[in-house]
ROVEX-821299 format. One record per residue: residue number from 1; residue in three letters; chain; x, y, z of N, C-alpha, C, O in turn. Coordinates in pm, whole numbers. Each point is the difference from the previous one (the first is absolute). Last residue first. Layout:
N
i|aa|ch|nxx|nyy|nzz|caxx|cayy|cazz|cxx|cyy|czz|oxx|oyy|ozz
NUM|ALA|A|X|Y|Z|X|Y|Z|X|Y|Z|X|Y|Z;
...
END
This chain:
257
i|aa|ch|nxx|nyy|nzz|caxx|cayy|cazz|cxx|cyy|czz|oxx|oyy|ozz
257|UNK|A|7663|12171|10965|-111|-45|-84|-12|-151|7|-88|-58|-64;
256|UNK|A|429|290|298|-123|72|40|-121|-42|-82|-114|27|38;
255|UNK|A|553|-186|-137|-55|-68|120|-130|67|46|-88|-66|56;
254|UNK|A|327|264|-411|-58|-128|-43|-64|-71|117|-110|-56|-12;
253|UNK|A|345|452|96|-121|32|-76|-71|-126|-50|-123|-5|-8;
252|UNK|A|544|-34|225|-105|38|96|-131|30|-73|-107|-36|49;
251|UNK|A|487|-48|-308|-46|-122|65|-110|29|102|-95|-77|13;
250|UNK|A|300|448|-221|-71|-81|-100|-59|-126|64|-117|-32|-21;
249|UNK|A|395|308|284|-129|65|-25|-85|-82|-97|-120|-16|18;
248|UNK|A|562|-127|62|-82|-18|120|-139|58|-21|-100|-63|35;
247|UNK|A|419|136|-370|-46|-139|-1|-88|-28|121|-101|-71|-11;
246|UNK|A|300|494|-7|-97|-13|-110|-56|-142|-8|-120|-19|-20;
245|UNK|A|468|123|327|-129|50|46|-107|-19|-107|-115|-30|30;
244|UNK|A|540|-303|-24|-33|139|-30|-138|36|55|-86|-86|14;
243|UNK|A|260|-358|50|107|93|40|-43|145|-16|28|84|86;
242|UNK|A|-320|-550|35|34|90|-110|97|109|47|-15|55|109;
241|UNK|A|-139|-522|94|86|112|39|36|88|-119|117|8|-37;
240|UNK|A|-428|-384|6|11|14|146|75|125|42|-34|62|100;
239|UNK|A|-24|-178|-563|-133|18|60|7|20|151|-84|69|57;
238|UNK|A|491|-140|-303|-70|117|-52|-133|23|73|-30|111|42;
237|UNK|A|292|-498|59|57|125|53|-79|121|-46|-27|91|78;
236|UNK|A|-99|-516|-241|-14|0|146|47|133|60|-65|58|87;
235|UNK|A|117|-138|-567|-135|32|49|-11|11|151|-62|93|52;
234|UNK|A|524|38|-282|-76|-125|0|-136|29|66|-10|90|83;
233|UNK|A|219|330|-316|38|-91|108|-73|-133|-20|-89|-11|-84;
232|UNK|A|154|578|-88|-14|-140|-42|53|-90|109|99|30|67;
231|UNK|A|-261|530|-203|43|-101|98|-10|-137|-64|-90|-24|-82;
230|UNK|A|14|429|-162|24|60|131|63|-101|96|83|34|85;
229|UNK|A|-120|63|-634|2|-112|92|42|55|136|115|40|19;
228|UNK|A|-371|280|-379|127|-51|51|-20|-130|77|-108|-26|53;
227|UNK|A|-239|319|-248|89|-36|-108|134|-56|44|87|-27|-83;
226|UNK|A|-450|156|389|50|115|-73|102|-32|-108|90|80|-27;
225|UNK|A|-139|-473|334|-80|120|22|63|113|-79|121|18|1;
224|UNK|A|-83|-604|110|21|119|-81|-91|114|44|-111|-22|48;
223|UNK|A|342|-485|119|-100|102|30|34|126|-78|110|56|14;
222|UNK|A|-7|-618|-29|47|132|-44|-112|98|29|-112|-17|-49;
221|UNK|A|257|-505|237|-101|105|-20|72|127|-44|97|43|61;
220|UNK|A|25|-602|-86|41|136|31|-115|95|-30|-68|-14|-102;
219|UNK|A|15|-449|67|134|-9|58|45|138|47|77|14|94;
218|UNK|A|-608|-183|-144|115|80|-46|129|-44|68|2|-36|118;
217|UNK|A|-445|-151|-14|64|-52|-121|127|74|-38|90|-58|-60;
216|UNK|A|-397|154|449|21|-145|-9|97|-42|-109|77|-95|19;
215|UNK|A|-208|559|54|62|-50|124|37|-148|-13|105|-42|49;
214|UNK|A|-345|251|-399|136|55|8|74|-58|121|118|-37|-10;
213|UNK|A|-573|-70|-36|79|-68|-102|146|47|8|92|-82|-3;
212|UNK|A|-391|306|273|20|-136|51|82|-84|-98|87|-77|40;
211|UNK|A|-215|519|-163|109|-4|98|22|-140|59|113|-35|33;
210|UNK|A|-309|263|-493|-34|-116|83|113|-25|100|96|-70|-30;
209|UNK|A|-119|395|-337|-49|53|127|-32|-113|97|-47|25|112;
208|UNK|A|421|1|-550|-127|-44|58|-36|80|124|86|60|65;
207|UNK|A|296|-206|-484|-57|123|55|-138|-37|53|-85|-49|-75;
206|UNK|A|537|-264|-41|-144|13|21|-34|136|60|45|33|110;
205|UNK|A|345|-377|-368|-12|136|54|-149|31|4|-67|-3|-102;
204|UNK|A|382|-483|65|-121|80|-9|21|140|58|63|17|105;
203|UNK|A|151|-544|-263|42|137|33|-118|92|-25|-57|1|-109;
202|UNK|A|17|-533|231|-13|100|-104|49|136|53|-36|41|110;
201|UNK|A|6|-490|125|123|72|-29|-7|100|-113|103|43|-51;
200|UNK|A|-440|-336|287|71|-71|-107|126|74|-45|73|-49|-86;
199|UNK|A|-370|235|410|54|-124|57|85|-75|-102|99|-65|35;
198|UNK|A|-335|445|-180|112|39|87|66|-124|60|123|-8|6;
197|UNK|A|-513|-55|-257|112|38|-87|123|37|82|112|-37|-33;
196|UNK|A|-510|-46|266|57|-124|-54|118|29|-91|101|-70|5;
195|UNK|A|-345|435|154|75|-61|110|66|-130|-46|115|-27|35;
194|UNK|A|-407|245|-331|126|74|12|88|-58|111|122|-5|-14;
193|UNK|A|-555|-169|-40|83|-37|-116|136|68|9|103|-62|-27;
192|UNK|A|-418|183|351|42|-140|21|90|-47|-115|101|-66|24;
191|UNK|A|-309|489|-51|115|2|90|51|-140|29|120|-20|19;
190|UNK|A|-513|62|-273|115|50|-77|126|2|88|107|-39|-45;
189|UNK|A|-515|-82|244|35|-103|-98|119|43|-86|79|-84|-42;
188|UNK|A|-264|385|372|73|-112|57|45|-102|-103|110|-54|9;
187|UNK|A|-392|427|-126|139|39|25|82|-119|47|113|-20|-45;
186|UNK|A|-597|35|-41|88|-50|-107|148|27|28|87|-59|-64;
185|UNK|A|-455|210|345|5|-146|5|91|-61|-107|37|-117|9;
184|UNK|A|-110|601|21|74|-56|113|11|-152|-1|104|-55|36;
183|UNK|A|-143|306|-505|-88|-5|117|74|-72|113|84|-85|-27;
182|UNK|A|214|334|-348|-78|-121|31|-94|22|118|27|78|91;
181|UNK|A|330|206|-299|-126|8|-75|-96|-113|35|-105|-14|-62;
180|UNK|A|549|54|256|-73|123|34|-133|13|-74|-89|72|45;
179|UNK|A|466|-418|-43|-130|-30|62|-87|123|19|-111|-11|54;
178|UNK|A|568|7|-248|-76|-105|-68|-136|-31|59|-81|-66|-65;
177|UNK|A|473|436|58|-130|3|67|-93|-111|-54|-111|31|-45;
176|UNK|A|524|-69|-187|-36|138|30|-143|4|56|-97|0|-76;
175|UNK|A|536|-358|-3|-143|6|31|-34|143|42|48|48|103;
174|UNK|A|362|-350|-384|-39|123|67|-151|-2|21|-75|-30|-93;
173|UNK|A|474|-371|13|-134|52|-29|-24|124|85|27|1|120;
172|UNK|A|425|-302|-341|-65|66|113|-140|40|-45|-27|14|-119;
171|UNK|A|290|-269|-164|100|-2|107|-57|66|126|47|-26|110;
170|UNK|A|-367|-226|-488|72|123|35|104|-22|109|-10|-92|80;
169|UNK|A|-307|-180|-415|119|-43|77|85|121|44|119|7|-30;
168|UNK|A|-561|-21|-197|117|59|-66|131|-40|70|107|45|-40;
167|UNK|A|-543|-167|206|19|-68|-128|123|51|-76|51|-69|-87;
166|UNK|A|-215|268|499|83|-119|20|31|-72|-131|105|-63|-13;
165|UNK|A|-403|436|12|138|41|29|92|-120|13|111|0|-53;
164|UNK|A|-567|-87|0|54|58|-124|144|47|20|84|-18|-88;
163|UNK|A|-325|-131|463|38|-113|-86|61|50|-130|97|-57|-50;
162|UNK|A|-274|380|333|122|-56|60|48|-118|-84|120|-13|-25;
161|UNK|A|-526|206|-96|108|93|-29|133|-50|57|105|17|-62;
160|UNK|A|-498|-253|167|38|-23|-140|118|91|-38|93|-42|-68;
159|UNK|A|-279|112|484|77|-124|2|41|-41|-142|108|-55|-20;
158|UNK|A|-388|425|70|134|33|48|87|-125|8|120|8|-24;
157|UNK|A|-573|-57|-98|75|71|-105|142|31|46|95|-12|-78;
156|UNK|A|-390|-176|392|39|-100|-101|81|67|-111|100|-57|-46;
155|UNK|A|-280|336|374|104|-83|58|50|-106|-97|119|-29|-7;
154|UNK|A|-486|304|-116|125|75|4|115|-82|55|112|7|-51;
153|UNK|A|-498|-283|-182|5|98|108|133|75|-6|93|-43|-68;
152|UNK|A|-299|-163|-388|69|-38|123|-12|109|106|-20|117|-33;
151|UNK|A|-134|-93|-429|-81|-103|66|60|-43|134|-61|-79|73;
150|UNK|A|269|393|-379|-118|63|62|-88|-100|73|-83|38|82;
149|UNK|A|477|-181|-338|29|68|127|-124|56|70|-10|-8|123;
148|UNK|A|-67|-414|-433|55|132|-26|23|71|134|-67|-32|98;
147|UNK|A|79|-523|-169|-84|118|20|72|129|-39|122|3|-14;
146|UNK|A|53|-467|25|-71|33|-124|-83|128|12|-56|47|-99;
145|UNK|A|314|-231|477|90|27|-114|-72|46|-126|54|82|-75;
144|UNK|A|-173|-208|562|-52|120|-67|70|26|-135|-22|105|-61;
143|UNK|A|136|-454|382|-136|-30|-46|-62|118|-78|-105|-15|-63;
142|UNK|A|535|45|279|8|-79|-124|-139|-32|-55|-16|-19|-120;
141|UNK|A|195|287|522|-105|44|-94|2|-79|-130|-49|49|-102;
140|UNK|A|366|-48|511|-137|-37|36|-109|44|-94|-116|10|42;
139|UNK|A|623|13|-40|-63|114|66|-150|-22|22|-71|90|44;
138|UNK|A|330|-432|-249|82|42|115|-63|116|75|9|7|123;
137|UNK|A|-194|-158|-532|-32|-91|110|74|42|126|-55|-6|110;
136|UNK|A|156|239|-495|-136|35|42|-47|-92|114|-70|43|91;
135|UNK|A|483|-138|-290|9|124|79|-138|43|49|-15|47|113;
134|UNK|A|44|-420|-400|66|-32|128|4|124|90|-23|-10|121;
133|UNK|A|-136|68|-556|-97|-74|80|58|-39|136|-69|2|102;
132|UNK|A|355|204|-414|-101|95|48|-102|-70|88|-39|54|104;
131|UNK|A|362|-312|-331|56|68|118|-101|98|59|-10|13|122;
130|UNK|A|-116|-235|-515|17|-98|108|54|67|126|-48|-26|110;
129|UNK|A|13|286|-500|-132|-29|56|9|-100|115|-70|13|100;
128|UNK|A|461|91|-344|-44|117|77|-135|-26|67|-21|39|115;
127|UNK|A|193|-364|-411|78|4|124|-44|115|90|-11|-15|122;
126|UNK|A|-180|-14|-549|-44|-114|81|71|0|135|-63|-22|104;
125|UNK|A|191|352|-426|-132|23|58|-45|-113|92|-54|24|108;
124|UNK|A|577|105|-168|-105|-63|-82|-135|4|70|-8|-14|122;
123|UNK|A|369|393|-21|-29|-136|47|-107|-59|-92|-98|68|-32;
122|UNK|A|329|387|38|-8|-94|-114|-14|-146|44|54|-91|-64;
121|UNK|A|-39|531|316|101|-104|22|4|-104|-111|88|-85|-3;
120|UNK|A|-399|450|-31|128|59|41|110|-106|12|110|18|-51;
119|UNK|A|-562|-139|-81|39|116|-81|140|49|33|76|36|-91;
118|UNK|A|-271|-410|330|2|-31|-143|52|117|-83|75|-22|-95;
117|UNK|A|-113|69|577|94|-105|-35|7|-29|-151|108|-22|-54;
116|UNK|A|-432|345|207|139|42|19|100|-108|-39|91|26|-78;
115|UNK|A|-562|-132|64|39|103|-98|147|40|11|71|4|-100;
114|UNK|A|-343|-317|387|93|-53|-102|54|107|-94|98|-25|-70;
113|UNK|A|-420|120|423|123|-53|62|101|-46|-105|121|9|22;
112|UNK|A|-551|153|-152|68|108|73|135|-48|54|98|75|0;
111|UNK|A|-390|-387|-199|73|81|-100|73|117|66|107|39|-46;
110|UNK|A|-384|-310|319|115|-78|-49|83|81|-99|123|-2|6;
109|UNK|A|-526|194|152|102|-7|104|125|-74|-48|112|44|22;
108|UNK|A|-400|193|-404|-36|-80|117|119|-15|94|111|43|-32;
107|UNK|A|-196|397|-278|60|-133|-6|-40|-80|123|-16|56|109;
106|UNK|A|-99|407|-188|-54|-71|-117|61|-140|-16|-32|-71|-95;
105|UNK|A|164|392|443|-144|-28|17|-55|-87|-112|-97|-73|21;
104|UNK|A|591|102|208|-59|34|-129|-145|-46|0|-30|-119|5;
103|UNK|A|288|270|454|-18|-114|-90|-60|50|-132|-67|103|-4;
102|UNK|A|194|148|433|55|21|-135|-2|-126|-87|91|-22|-80;
101|UNK|A|-161|153|596|8|-130|-69|62|8|-140|91|-76|-32;
100|UNK|A|-124|430|386|-121|-11|-82|3|-121|-94|-72|-2|-100;
99|UNK|A|432|126|404|-120|-1|84|-127|-24|-82|-100|-47|53;
98|UNK|A|566|-169|-223|-56|133|25|-123|-8|91|-56|-108|22;
97|UNK|A|534|-176|-149|-140|-23|32|-57|133|49|48|57|99;
96|UNK|A|411|-258|-388|-69|111|65|-146|-37|20|-68|-44|-93;
95|UNK|A|614|-179|-19|-145|-2|-9|-62|118|73|63|60|88;
94|UNK|A|425|-145|-327|-59|54|122|-151|5|-17|-52|82|-75;
93|UNK|A|342|-222|-274|57|-73|114|-58|46|133|26|-60|104;
92|UNK|A|-126|261|-532|-64|-131|6|50|-82|119|-65|-96|41;
91|UNK|A|261|515|-145|-132|19|61|-73|-134|15|-75|-20|95;
90|UNK|A|488|37|-324|17|13|145|-134|13|71|-20|-54|109;
89|UNK|A|13|35|-578|55|-125|52|15|6|152|-37|-94|71;
88|UNK|A|-100|481|-307|-107|-100|0|49|-131|62|-74|-67|73;
87|UNK|A|392|406|-135|-96|39|105|-110|-105|9|-36|-43|110;
86|UNK|A|342|-4|-456|62|-37|128|-89|38|117|-3|-70|101;
85|UNK|A|-124|192|-543|-19|-142|27|60|-42|133|-55|-86|69;
84|UNK|A|-74|608|-108|52|-101|-91|-21|-142|47|-65|-25|102;
83|UNK|A|142|482|219|-93|-46|-103|62|-114|-78|114|-39|24;
82|UNK|A|91|235|367|-117|87|-8|-103|-51|-101|-119|27|14;
81|UNK|A|454|-361|276|9|104|-103|-129|80|-9|-103|-41|54;
80|UNK|A|331|-220|377|-118|-1|-87|14|112|-103|16|116|37;
79|UNK|A|399|-388|202|-78|124|4|-117|-9|-98|15|-47|-112;
78|UNK|A|223|-367|376|-5|61|-133|-90|123|6|-116|-9|42;
77|UNK|A|192|-298|331|125|68|-32|4|66|-136|101|61|-36;
76|UNK|A|-493|-288|214|112|-95|-2|129|64|-49|78|-62|-73;
75|UNK|A|-404|399|10|-58|-132|22|113|-100|-16|60|-12|-107;
74|UNK|A|-91|582|215|61|-120|-58|-78|-125|39|-51|-13|111;
73|UNK|A|51|600|-146|-73|-117|46|57|-122|-70|14|-1|-122;
72|UNK|A|128|558|239|17|-124|-74|-82|-111|65|-7|-10|122;
71|UNK|A|36|604|-161|28|-121|77|5|-122|-90|3|12|-123;
70|UNK|A|-316|430|24|143|-24|22|15|-123|89|-95|-45|64;
69|UNK|A|-327|164|-251|75|118|-45|149|-20|15|79|48|-82;
68|UNK|A|-467|-439|-21|64|75|109|78|116|-58|40|-3|-116;
67|UNK|A|-509|-302|-41|140|35|-24|56|73|122|-76|50|83;
66|UNK|A|-323|-426|-91|25|143|17|148|23|-28|85|-73|50;
65|UNK|A|-205|-339|-124|-134|50|-30|-6|150|26|-80|71|-59;
64|UNK|A|474|-371|127|-11|111|-96|-142|27|-47|-19|57|-108;
63|UNK|A|178|-370|459|3|-55|-135|-37|104|-106|-53|-33|-107;
62|UNK|A|113|173|552|92|-113|-2|0|-70|-135|104|-48|-45;
61|UNK|A|-393|422|184|127|35|-66|90|-122|-18|87|0|-87;
60|UNK|A|-507|-24|320|-17|6|-146|128|42|-72|14|-27|-120;
59|UNK|A|-34|11|600|-25|-134|-52|-1|2|-153|57|-88|-64;
58|UNK|A|-30|502|284|124|-76|16|-15|-139|-61|88|-45|-74;
57|UNK|A|-472|305|96|91|52|-102|133|-75|6|55|-36|-104;
56|UNK|A|-371|-56|436|-37|-60|-129|91|48|-112|35|-77|-89;
55|UNK|A|41|267|523|14|-146|1|-27|-62|-138|83|-74|-53;
54|UNK|A|-95|550|233|88|-42|-109|13|-150|-14|79|-48|-82;
53|UNK|A|-366|338|379|140|-1|47|98|-45|-107|122|11|18;
52|UNK|A|-630|31|-4|78|109|-59|147|2|40|71|96|-28;
51|UNK|A|-391|-339|361|-33|26|-139|82|119|-52|20|99|71;
50|UNK|A|207|-359|333|-126|70|-27|-25|16|-149|92|-14|-80;
49|UNK|A|199|-408|235|8|143|22|-132|65|-34|-88|-65|-56;
48|UNK|A|419|-421|-41|-120|58|60|22|150|19|111|50|-13;
47|UNK|A|100|-533|-236|10|146|6|-132|54|54|-107|-26|-55;
46|UNK|A|404|-465|61|-132|63|2|18|150|22|65|44|94;
45|UNK|A|232|-503|-269|9|137|51|-139|63|-11|-57|6|-109;
44|UNK|A|310|-515|94|-129|67|-12|12|137|68|15|10|122;
43|UNK|A|359|-385|-359|-41|94|105|-138|58|-30|-34|26|-115;
42|UNK|A|311|-332|-165|-82|-65|100|-49|91|111|-69|-46|92;
41|UNK|A|483|224|-347|-77|-114|-51|-76|-66|115|58|-30|104;
40|UNK|A|55|543|-27|73|-124|-27|-93|-109|-53|-122|8|14;
39|UNK|A|122|550|-29|-82|-114|38|74|-126|-41|31|-19|-118;
38|UNK|A|55|594|216|39|-125|-66|-83|-114|59|-32|-2|119;
37|UNK|A|56|588|-161|-65|-121|49|56|-120|-74|17|3|-122;
36|UNK|A|-40|578|167|99|-107|-8|-60|-124|66|-41|3|116;
35|UNK|A|-117|525|-307|-37|-133|49|114|-99|-23|48|-16|-112;
34|UNK|A|-149|539|67|125|-70|30|-27|-138|63|44|-29|111;
33|UNK|A|-472|257|-196|115|83|36|117|-88|44|2|-51|112;
32|UNK|A|-519|77|-385|102|-91|52|129|77|20|51|63|-93;
31|UNK|A|-428|183|-36|-69|-114|60|94|-108|52|-36|-74|91;
30|UNK|A|-26|617|-216|116|-89|14|-48|-125|73|-8|0|123;
29|UNK|A|-245|398|-436|-9|-86|118|115|-100|1|17|-78|-94;
28|UNK|A|-122|398|-260|73|64|111|2|-88|125|70|31|97;
27|UNK|A|-164|-300|-516|-3|145|-8|83|60|112|118|-34|15;
26|UNK|A|-111|-402|81|-118|20|-84|-20|151|-9|-59|60|89;
25|UNK|A|529|-363|28|-93|113|12|-124|-26|-85|9|-59|-107;
24|UNK|A|441|-229|346|-111|4|-94|-89|120|31|-37|23|115;
23|UNK|A|547|-313|4|-85|117|16|-107|1|-108|25|-42|-113;
22|UNK|A|379|-309|358|-109|21|-95|-83|123|39|-44|13|114;
21|UNK|A|479|-271|44|-19|145|-12|-109|35|-102|20|85|-88;
20|UNK|A|52|-576|80|107|87|48|-34|145|-31|-9|40|-116;
19|UNK|A|-211|-582|153|-22|139|-38|107|86|64|27|-11|120;
18|UNK|A|-128|-548|-245|78|103|69|-32|137|-58|2|20|-122;
17|UNK|A|-138|-598|135|-44|136|-32|88|99|76|26|-19|119;
16|UNK|A|99|-423|-95|-91|-18|-113|-47|136|-49|-8|25|-121;
15|UNK|A|491|-66|362|-143|8|28|-83|-29|-125|43|30|-111;
14|UNK|A|450|-235|220|-64|103|-83|-149|5|33|-68|-102|-9;
13|UNK|A|414|-204|188|-50|108|83|-67|110|-81|-38|103|56;
12|UNK|A|61|-580|-267|86|39|111|-65|110|81|-113|-14|47;
11|UNK|A|-79|-226|-427|54|134|-23|93|44|113|49|113|-2;
10|UNK|A|-301|-521|-4|109|-11|-97|63|135|-29|108|8|-60;
9|UNK|A|-379|-215|485|9|121|-79|119|-9|-94|115|20|41;
8|UNK|A|-469|-375|225|140|25|-33|5|119|-93|-69|2|-102;
7|UNK|A|-301|-145|496|24|36|-139|150|18|-21|67|64|81;
6|UNK|A|-464|-299|287|135|50|-26|19|22|-149|-47|-78|-82;
5|UNK|A|-433|133|322|83|-105|-55|138|58|-31|11|115|-42;
4|UNK|A|-309|106|434|23|-5|-144|81|-121|-40|84|-49|76;
3|UNK|A|-442|250|329|117|-84|-23|17|-19|-150|-93|-40|-69;
2|UNK|A|-145|475|328|-19|-124|-75|132|-75|-12|107|60|-10;
1|UNK|A|-261|261|426|78|3|-124|-17|-132|-73|5|-107|61;
END
């Protein structure tokens, strides 16, 4: 388990992220079934489960990239609205790192990182650029600042995407399969950055297939199957003593590979 820097929670016991009785359908397919989940400040929650279990959909509902049919999602105790300026404001407080990087192909790396702070947060351009360079250095790609995304490796692009999220000073960052599009040798460099963020006390929700990362970094494992949260526990207990047969079968299938 990573050692974290102590964090004072000015919000008291209010979770940074809270989902209450969330349901979501894609047509006739019921992809999220009565999801209840809360994430405390500084907590790293890792969501695992088989393909099609609803993990990514759950991650994307937290900042309304996917709408929900019923239930409630709150950021720092404030319900996320369905649309409008308040939605944009709350969404800016929750960073998102996708599996496909989602960088702007026509902008260089530095501009990718400064765009949000200057356009959304109205940070002066000079200040935004200075902070962007610090963040790019923090994730190890400051030497690439003038390049276009296509000139970088997948691992470098994903680290830029993390810097872009950090530039918005988010209360939490969501990671949706952040290493699944990467070559094996690039996975470690992205997971190392994420591990450092966890040590620094960043609130994180991570959907991943990287079980070693989950075991080392998570405060809590959420296991999903069939659109439901089937089991949740601290990593040591979940991996050593899964309670449900479904979780046991899933872990056995991973060990077999």
